[in-house]
C-alpha positions as CSV (number, residue, x, y, z in Angstrom):
1,M,-79.6,-91.6,69.6
2,V,-78.1,-88.4,69.9
3,Q,-79.2,-86.2,67.2
4,G,-76.3,-83.9,66.1
5,K,-76.5,-80.4,65.0
6,A,-75.1,-79.7,61.7
7,V,-72.5,-76.9,61.7
8,N,-71.7,-75.0,58.5
9,T,-68.1,-73.8,58.5
10,F,-67.3,-70.6,56.4
11,N,-63.6,-69.8,56.0
12,Y,-62.9,-66.1,55.1
13,S,-59.4,-65.4,54.1
14,M,-58.0,-61.9,52.9
15,N,-55.7,-62.1,50.0
16,S,-52.5,-60.8,51.6
17,E,-50.6,-60.5,48.3
18,A,-52.7,-57.6,47.1
19,G,-51.6,-55.3,50.0
20,L,-47.9,-56.2,49.5
21,T,-48.0,-55.3,45.8
22,L,-49.4,-51.8,46.5
23,I,-46.6,-51.1,49.0
24,E,-44.0,-52.3,46.6
25,V,-45.4,-50.1,43.9
26,L,-45.2,-47.1,46.2
27,V,-41.6,-47.9,47.2
28,V,-40.6,-48.3,43.5
29,L,-42.2,-45.0,42.7
30,A,-40.3,-43.3,45.5
31,V,-37.0,-44.8,44.5
32,V,-37.5,-43.8,40.8
33,S,-38.6,-40.3,41.8
34,F,-35.5,-39.9,44.0
35,G,-33.3,-41.2,41.2
36,M,-34.8,-38.8,38.6
37,V,-34.4,-35.8,40.9
38,A,-30.8,-36.9,41.6
39,T,-30.1,-37.3,37.9
40,A,-31.6,-33.9,37.0
41,K,-29.5,-32.3,39.7
42,F,-26.4,-34.1,38.4
43,Q,-27.2,-32.9,34.8
44,G,-27.7,-29.4,36.0
45,D,-24.4,-29.5,37.9
46,L,-22.7,-30.8,34.7
47,L,-24.2,-27.9,32.7
48,H,-23.1,-25.3,35.3
49,E,-19.6,-26.8,35.5
50,G,-19.4,-27.0,31.7
51,G,-20.3,-23.3,31.5
52,T,-17.9,-22.5,34.3
53,N,-15.1,-24.3,32.5
54,K,-15.8,-22.5,29.2
55,A,-15.7,-19.2,31.0
56,R,-12.4,-20.2,32.7
57,V,-10.8,-21.2,29.4
58,Q,-11.9,-18.0,27.8
59,A,-10.6,-15.9,30.7
60,L,-7.2,-17.7,30.3
61,G,-7.2,-16.8,26.6
62,Y,-7.8,-13.1,27.4
63,V,-5.0,-13.0,29.9
64,V,-2.5,-14.8,27.7
65,D,-3.4,-12.5,24.8
66,K,-2.8,-9.4,27.0
67,L,0.6,-10.7,28.2
68,E,1.6,-11.4,24.6
69,E,0.6,-7.9,23.6
70,L,2.6,-6.4,26.4
71,R,5.6,-8.5,25.5
72,I,5.5,-7.5,21.8
73,N,5.1,-3.8,22.6
74,H,7.3,-3.8,25.7
75,D,9.0,-0.5,24.8
76,G,5.6,1.3,25.2
77,A,3.9,-1.1,27.7
78,G,2.2,0.4,30.7
79,N,-0.5,-0.3,33.3
80,G,-4.1,-0.4,32.3
81,D,-7.5,-2.0,32.6
82,E,-10.6,-2.9,30.6
83,A,-14.1,-3.5,31.9
84,G,-17.1,-5.2,30.5
85,I,-15.3,-7.7,28.1
86,T,-18.2,-9.7,26.6
87,G,-17.5,-13.4,26.6
88,I,-19.6,-16.5,25.7
89,N,-20.8,-17.3,29.3
90,A,-19.6,-14.3,31.3
91,S,-18.6,-10.7,31.3
92,Y,-15.0,-10.0,32.3
93,D,-13.0,-7.2,34.0
94,M,-9.3,-7.3,33.3
95,A,-6.4,-5.2,34.7
96,W,-2.7,-5.4,33.9
97,N,0.5,-4.1,35.4
98,V,4.0,-3.4,34.1
99,A,6.8,-3.1,36.6
100,G,10.6,-3.7,36.9
101,F,12.1,-7.0,37.8
102,S,14.5,-7.1,40.7
103,G,18.1,-8.2,39.8
104,I,18.0,-7.6,36.0
105,T,18.4,-4.1,34.6
106,D,15.7,-3.0,32.1
107,A,13.8,-6.3,32.5
108,Q,10.0,-6.0,32.9
109,R,7.5,-8.0,34.9
110,H,4.1,-8.2,33.2
111,T,1.0,-9.4,35.2
112,A,-2.6,-9.6,34.1
113,A,-5.6,-10.4,36.3
114,I,-9.2,-11.0,35.2
115,D,-12.4,-11.3,37.3
116,W,-15.9,-12.6,36.4
117,T,-19.1,-14.0,37.9
118,D,-20.0,-17.6,36.9
119,S,-23.4,-19.1,36.1
120,K,-23.9,-19.9,39.8
121,N,-23.3,-16.2,40.7
122,R,-19.9,-17.1,42.2
123,S,-17.0,-14.7,41.9
124,Q,-14.1,-16.1,39.9
125,S,-10.6,-14.7,39.2
126,M,-7.4,-15.6,37.5
127,S,-4.0,-14.0,37.1
128,L,-0.8,-14.8,35.2
129,G,2.6,-13.2,35.0
130,S,5.7,-13.2,32.9
131,V,9.1,-11.5,32.7
132,V,10.5,-9.8,29.6
133,Y,14.2,-9.6,29.5
134,P,16.1,-6.7,27.8
135,D,16.8,-7.0,24.1
136,R,20.6,-7.2,24.9
137,L,20.0,-10.8,26.1
138,Y,19.0,-11.6,22.5
139,T,21.0,-9.2,20.4
140,D,24.3,-9.5,22.3
141,P,24.9,-12.8,24.1
142,S,28.1,-11.5,25.7
143,G,26.0,-9.0,27.7
144,A,23.7,-11.6,29.3
145,A,25.9,-12.2,32.4
146,G,26.2,-8.4,33.0
147,C,22.5,-8.0,32.8
148,L,21.8,-10.8,35.2
149,S,24.1,-9.1,37.7
150,G,22.4,-5.8,37.3
151,G,25.2,-4.3,35.2
152,C,23.5,-4.3,31.8
153,S,23.9,-0.8,30.2
154,I,23.2,-1.4,26.6
155,D,23.2,2.2,25.4
156,D,26.7,2.7,26.7
157,A,28.0,-0.5,25.1
158,D,30.3,-0.5,22.1
159,P,28.2,-0.7,18.9
160,P,28.1,-4.1,17.1
161,S,29.9,-4.6,13.8
162,P,27.7,-3.5,10.9
163,P,26.3,-6.1,8.5
164,D,27.7,-6.8,5.1
165,V,25.8,-5.1,2.3
166,E,25.9,-6.2,-1.4
167,I,24.5,-3.8,-4.0
168,T,22.7,-4.9,-7.2
169,L,22.0,-2.3,-9.9
170,G,19.2,-3.2,-12.3
171,E,18.5,-2.0,-15.8
172,P,17.4,1.6,-15.9
173,E,13.9,2.8,-16.9
174,V,14.0,5.8,-19.2
175,L,11.8,8.5,-17.7
176,A,12.5,11.5,-19.9
177,F,9.6,13.1,-21.6
178,D,11.1,15.4,-24.2
179,E,8.4,17.7,-25.6
180,N,10.6,18.1,-28.7
181,W,10.7,14.4,-29.2
182,P,12.3,13.9,-32.7
183,G,9.9,11.1,-33.4
184,I,10.8,8.0,-35.5
185,T,14.4,7.7,-36.6
186,N,15.3,6.2,-39.9
187,P,11.6,5.8,-41.0
188,T,12.4,4.3,-44.4
189,E,14.6,1.5,-43.2
190,D,13.5,-2.1,-42.5
191,T,9.9,-1.5,-43.5
192,T,7.5,-4.4,-43.7
193,G,5.1,-3.2,-46.4
194,D,2.4,-0.6,-46.8
195,E,-0.5,-2.3,-45.0
196,G,-1.1,-3.2,-41.3
197,T,-1.3,-6.7,-40.1
198,D,-1.8,-8.4,-36.7
199,G,1.9,-8.3,-36.1
200,D,4.8,-5.9,-35.6
201,D,4.7,-3.7,-38.7
202,K,6.9,-0.8,-39.8
203,I,5.3,1.3,-42.5
204,Y,6.5,4.3,-44.4
205,S,3.9,6.4,-46.2
206,P,5.5,8.9,-48.7
207,S,2.3,11.0,-48.9
208,H,-1.0,11.7,-47.3
209,I,-3.3,9.0,-45.8
210,S,-6.6,9.8,-47.6
211,D,-8.4,6.5,-47.0
212,P,-9.2,4.7,-43.7
213,F,-6.1,3.0,-42.4
214,D,-5.9,0.1,-40.0
215,L,-2.6,-0.9,-38.5
216,G,-3.9,-4.0,-36.8
217,D,-2.7,-5.3,-33.5
218,G,1.0,-5.5,-32.6
219,D,3.8,-3.1,-31.9
220,D,3.6,-1.0,-35.0
221,I,5.6,1.9,-36.4
222,L,4.0,4.3,-38.9
223,Y,5.7,7.3,-40.4
224,I,3.5,9.6,-42.7
225,S,5.3,12.2,-44.9
226,G,2.1,14.3,-45.2
227,Q,-1.2,14.6,-43.6
228,I,-3.7,12.2,-42.0
229,K,-6.9,13.0,-43.9
230,S,-9.0,10.0,-43.0
231,E,-9.6,7.7,-40.0
232,L,-6.6,5.9,-38.6
233,D,-7.0,2.9,-36.3
234,A,-3.7,1.8,-34.6
235,G,-5.1,-1.3,-32.9
236,D,-3.8,-2.8,-29.7
237,G,-0.1,-2.8,-29.0
238,D,2.8,-0.4,-28.3
239,D,2.6,1.8,-31.4
240,Q,4.7,4.7,-32.7
241,I,3.0,7.1,-35.2
242,E,4.4,10.3,-36.6
243,T,3.0,12.6,-39.3
244,T,4.7,15.7,-40.8
245,G,1.4,17.4,-41.6
246,N,-2.0,18.1,-40.0
247,V,-4.3,15.5,-38.7
248,K,-7.8,15.9,-40.3
249,G,-9.2,12.5,-39.6
250,K,-10.0,10.7,-36.4
251,V,-7.2,8.8,-34.7
252,D,-7.7,5.9,-32.4
253,L,-4.4,4.7,-30.8
254,G,-6.0,1.7,-29.1
255,D,-4.7,-0.1,-26.0
256,G,-1.0,-0.2,-25.3
257,N,1.8,2.3,-24.5
258,D,1.6,4.4,-27.6
259,A,3.5,7.5,-28.9
260,F,2.0,9.9,-31.4
261,K,3.4,13.0,-32.9
262,T,2.1,15.5,-35.4
263,H,4.2,18.4,-36.7
264,G,1.0,20.3,-37.6
265,H,-2.4,20.9,-36.1
266,L,-4.7,18.3,-34.6
267,Q,-8.0,19.1,-36.4
268,D,-10.0,16.0,-35.5
269,D,-10.6,13.8,-32.5
270,L,-7.7,11.7,-31.0
271,T,-8.4,8.9,-28.6
272,A,-5.4,7.4,-26.8
273,G,-7.1,4.4,-25.1
274,A,-5.7,2.4,-22.2
275,G,-2.0,2.5,-21.5
276,D,0.8,5.0,-20.8
277,D,0.6,7.2,-23.9
278,V,2.6,10.1,-25.2
279,V,0.8,12.6,-27.6
280,I,2.8,15.5,-29.0
281,I,1.0,18.2,-31.1
282,S,3.5,20.6,-32.4
283,K,1.0,23.3,-33.3
284,H,-2.7,24.0,-32.3
285,L,-5.1,21.5,-30.7
286,Q,-8.2,22.3,-32.7
287,N,-10.3,19.2,-31.8
288,K,-10.7,17.0,-28.8
289,V,-8.1,14.7,-27.2
290,Y,-9.2,11.8,-25.0
291,L,-6.1,10.4,-23.1
292,G,-7.9,7.4,-21.6
293,T,-6.7,5.4,-18.7
294,G,-3.0,5.1,-17.8
295,D,-0.2,7.6,-17.0
296,D,-0.5,9.8,-20.1
297,K,1.5,12.8,-21.4
298,L,0.1,15.4,-23.7
299,S,2.2,18.3,-25.1
300,I,0.7,21.1,-27.2
301,G,3.2,23.3,-28.9
302,Q,0.9,26.3,-29.4
303,H,-2.7,27.0,-28.4
304,L,-5.3,24.7,-26.9
305,Q,-8.5,25.6,-28.9
306,N,-10.6,22.6,-28.1
307,E,-11.0,20.2,-25.2
308,A,-8.4,17.9,-23.6
309,H,-9.7,15.1,-21.4
310,G,-7.7,13.0,-19.0
311,D,-9.1,9.9,-17.3
312,A,-7.9,7.5,-14.6
313,G,-4.1,7.7,-14.2
314,N,-1.4,10.3,-13.3
315,D,-1.6,12.5,-16.4
316,Y,0.7,15.3,-17.5
317,V,-0.6,18.1,-19.8
318,S,1.6,20.9,-21.1
319,V,0.3,23.9,-23.2
320,A,2.9,26.2,-24.5
321,D,0.6,29.1,-25.3
322,N,-3.0,30.0,-24.5
323,V,-5.9,27.9,-23.2
324,A,-9.1,28.8,-25.0
325,S,-11.1,25.7,-24.2
326,K,-11.6,23.4,-21.3
327,I,-9.2,20.9,-19.8
328,Y,-10.5,18.0,-17.7
329,M,-7.8,16.0,-16.0
330,G,-10.0,13.3,-14.4
331,N,-9.0,11.0,-11.6
332,D,-5.6,10.5,-9.7
333,D,-2.7,12.8,-9.4
334,D,-2.2,15.1,-12.4
335,F,0.2,17.8,-13.4
336,V,-0.6,20.7,-15.7
337,V,1.7,23.4,-17.2
338,I,0.2,26.4,-18.9
339,G,2.6,28.8,-20.7
340,G,0.1,31.5,-21.8
341,S,-3.2,33.0,-20.8
342,I,-6.3,31.0,-19.7
343,S,-9.7,32.0,-20.9
344,D,-11.7,28.8,-20.2
345,E,-12.0,26.3,-17.3
346,V,-9.2,24.0,-16.2
347,H,-10.3,21.1,-14.0
348,G,-7.9,19.1,-11.9
349,G,-10.5,16.5,-11.0
350,S,-10.0,14.1,-8.1
351,G,-6.5,13.4,-6.6
352,D,-3.6,15.5,-5.6
353,D,-3.4,17.8,-8.6
354,S,-0.8,20.5,-9.4
355,I,-0.7,23.3,-11.9
356,C,2.1,25.7,-12.9
357,L,1.1,29.0,-14.4
358,A,4.0,30.1,-16.5
359,G,2.0,33.0,-17.9
360,Y,1.0,34.5,-14.6
361,S,2.9,35.8,-11.6
362,S,1.8,35.7,-8.0
363,S,0.6,39.3,-8.3
364,N,-1.9,38.7,-11.2
365,W,-2.9,35.1,-11.1
366,S,-6.0,35.8,-9.0
367,G,-7.7,37.2,-12.1
368,I,-8.0,33.6,-13.5
369,S,-8.4,31.8,-10.1
370,D,-12.1,31.4,-10.8
371,K,-11.2,29.3,-13.9
372,L,-9.1,26.8,-11.9
373,Y,-11.0,23.9,-10.3
374,D,-9.9,21.2,-7.9
375,F,-6.1,21.9,-8.0
376,E,-4.5,21.3,-4.6
377,N,-1.1,22.9,-5.6
378,I,-0.6,26.0,-7.7
379,K,2.7,27.7,-8.6
380,T,3.2,30.9,-10.5
381,S,5.9,32.1,-12.9
382,D,7.9,33.8,-10.2
383,G,8.3,30.6,-8.3
384,V,5.7,31.4,-5.6
385,I,3.4,28.6,-4.3
386,V,0.1,30.5,-4.1
387,K,-1.8,27.4,-3.0
388,G,-0.9,24.0,-1.4
389,S,2.6,22.6,-1.3
390,D,5.7,22.8,-3.4
391,D,6.4,19.1,-3.0
392,N,5.3,18.2,-6.5
393,F,7.2,21.1,-8.2
394,G,10.8,21.0,-9.4
395,T,12.8,23.9,-10.9
396,G,10.6,26.4,-12.7
397,C,7.5,24.5,-14.0
398,A,9.2,21.1,-14.0
399,Y,7.6,18.4,-11.9
400,S,9.4,16.9,-8.9
401,A,10.1,13.2,-8.1
402,N,7.3,13.5,-5.5
403,W,4.7,13.7,-8.2
404,S,3.0,10.4,-8.6
405,S,4.1,9.9,-12.2
406,A,7.6,10.9,-11.1
407,G,10.6,11.6,-13.3
408,S,11.3,15.1,-11.9
409,G,13.1,15.9,-15.1
410,Y,15.4,13.0,-14.6
411,T,16.3,10.7,-17.5
412,Y,16.8,7.4,-15.7
413,S,15.3,5.4,-12.8
414,Y,17.7,2.7,-11.6
415,P,16.2,-0.1,-9.5
416,I,18.6,-0.9,-6.7
417,S,18.6,-3.9,-4.4
418,L,20.7,-4.3,-1.2
419,T,21.4,-7.7,0.3
420,I,21.9,-7.3,4.1
421,T,23.9,-10.1,5.7
422,P,23.5,-9.9,9.5
423,T,26.6,-9.9,11.7
424,A,27.3,-13.3,13.3
425,G,25.5,-13.5,16.7
426,L,23.0,-10.8,15.9
427,P,19.4,-11.2,14.6
428,Q,18.2,-10.4,11.1
429,V,18.1,-6.6,10.3
430,S,14.5,-5.5,9.9
431,T,15.1,-1.9,8.7
432,I,17.9,0.3,7.5
433,T,18.4,4.0,7.4
434,L,19.5,5.0,3.9
435,V,21.6,8.1,3.2
436,N,22.1,9.1,-0.5
437,N,25.4,10.6,-1.3
438,V,25.2,10.2,-5.1
439,S,25.5,13.7,-6.5
440,G,22.6,15.0,-8.6
441,S,20.2,12.2,-7.8
442,E,17.0,11.4,-5.8
443,I,15.7,8.4,-4.0
444,S,12.3,7.2,-5.1
445,G,10.0,4.3,-4.1
446,V,10.3,4.9,-0.3
447,A,9.0,7.6,2.0
448,P,11.6,10.2,3.1
449,N,12.1,10.9,6.8
450,G,12.4,14.6,6.3
451,D,16.1,14.8,7.2
452,D,17.6,13.6,3.9
453,T,17.4,10.0,5.1
454,Y,15.0,7.2,4.2
455,T,13.8,4.2,6.3
456,I,13.7,1.1,4.2
457,I,12.2,-2.3,5.2
458,V,14.4,-5.3,4.9
459,D,12.3,-8.3,3.8
460,I,12.5,-11.9,5.1
461,N,15.1,-12.7,2.4
462,D,17.4,-9.9,3.8
463,M,16.6,-7.7,0.8
464,A,16.0,-3.9,0.7
465,S,14.9,-2.2,-2.5
466,F,14.4,1.4,-3.9
467,D,14.9,3.4,-7.1
468,L,17.6,6.0,-7.9
469,L,16.5,8.9,-10.1
470,T,19.4,10.4,-12.1
471,N,20.5,12.0,-15.4
472,D,23.7,10.0,-15.3
473,T,24.4,6.5,-16.5
474,F,25.9,3.9,-14.1
475,D,27.4,0.5,-14.4
476,A,27.3,-2.2,-11.8
477,D,30.7,-1.2,-10.3
478,D,30.1,2.5,-10.2
479,L,28.1,2.6,-6.9
480,T,29.0,1.3,-3.5
481,T,27.8,1.5,0.1
482,E,29.2,2.3,3.5
483,Q,27.4,1.1,6.6
484,T,27.5,1.8,10.3
485,N,25.8,0.2,13.3
486,Q,24.9,1.4,16.8
487,W,22.6,0.6,19.7
488,V,19.5,2.7,19.8
489,N,16.9,2.0,22.5
490,R,18.5,-1.4,23.1
491,E,18.2,-2.3,19.4
492,Q,20.8,-2.2,16.7
493,S,20.3,0.6,14.2
494,V,22.0,0.2,10.8
495,T,22.7,3.1,8.5
496,V,23.7,2.5,4.9
497,T,25.2,5.3,2.8
498,L,24.9,5.0,-1.0
499,K,27.8,6.7,-2.8
500,E,29.8,6.6,-6.0
501,Q,33.0,4.6,-6.2
502,P,36.1,6.9,-5.6
């Protein structure tokens, strides 16, 4: 019997799946990492390209704006450059050029180029160009063919037919300020009672006002055959008040365009309030006057013995005799006339203020020069302008139409409108040159050119407007116009002459 040896068999087997899983993990990590890097690079490229595109769009905008500017201002356009233009993503340098265009007389070629460095430090550039044709191509279609062949000579061309002009005369504004204003006419007619109400009252008082009197609001008329001995409150509204005697009580004219006249002295305070007021004191000013806001006029028939105060507004103050107390004109453009001597301060305040010294000549005015404050223009009795300009002065001590409150001694201001109908085939007229041939008148409301002409803007509705200052009265058919047209610097120039009907 063969005795066998027992054999123990031990099988060792490595788990191959564990090694494969590790490799796979490493591969996946590598792929993911590569993808993330690629994605980050792609996003970075997108950001760079986005910034580059923004810079390019902004550069295009700068160039287009410059070409448009050159086109609009082609008469004065020229070469130029601008460095260091700050944009959103870049800094730009731009240059532009204006040159002729071959084959078309007076045409211009405009070019503009711009350079910058993008976010990747790359040099970038862009340029655009355009051609601006002469105005004749737009204003005179018949000249286009000649321009294209090089024969466009606009300044030598026959002038176009002038436009039609229709004149409209408005209702006149009465400007006259008569320092001898007669006051209220027919004071006893159509009266409404003897007390003020909140309405349009007309009151006649046959004797003094001795108790406080309130006219109430509304456009009131009050005539007093006697003195004002107590307080008078006119209320708001356009009031007219006249008294034949002295004023010994306070007067408050209230807001509105008021007229007040006393045939005697003003012996208590008067406050004019807001509005364009007229105050006439036939004798002495013996107490204070406060003109308030608005374009006010104060006339004193004898001496100024107490203070006169202006405020905001273009105010006029006239003193026939001596000034023994202070005058304060306040803000804006004021005009003062002094007929006698000056022994106290006269202040023009702010604005372009003028004073006429009817009591002093150019040889002796300097003795009171230290009493005059803040007057830009000074005229003496012999007609000499000792300071500033004569623009605001008319004949003698009258004011001129150039003074802000205007009137220049004229009685009427007529608003005039011109309707300009363009000639067929020509564009809308943008401005006209006005010549005034109406005898004894002035043009107001527009700036003079200095050669007896005025340049007036024509609005989008083909309307041009101005005012005519005159002492004469006109009807709608009394005035007419005559117009001419010519080429000036390749543009039509329209001249309109205002004149009376023959």
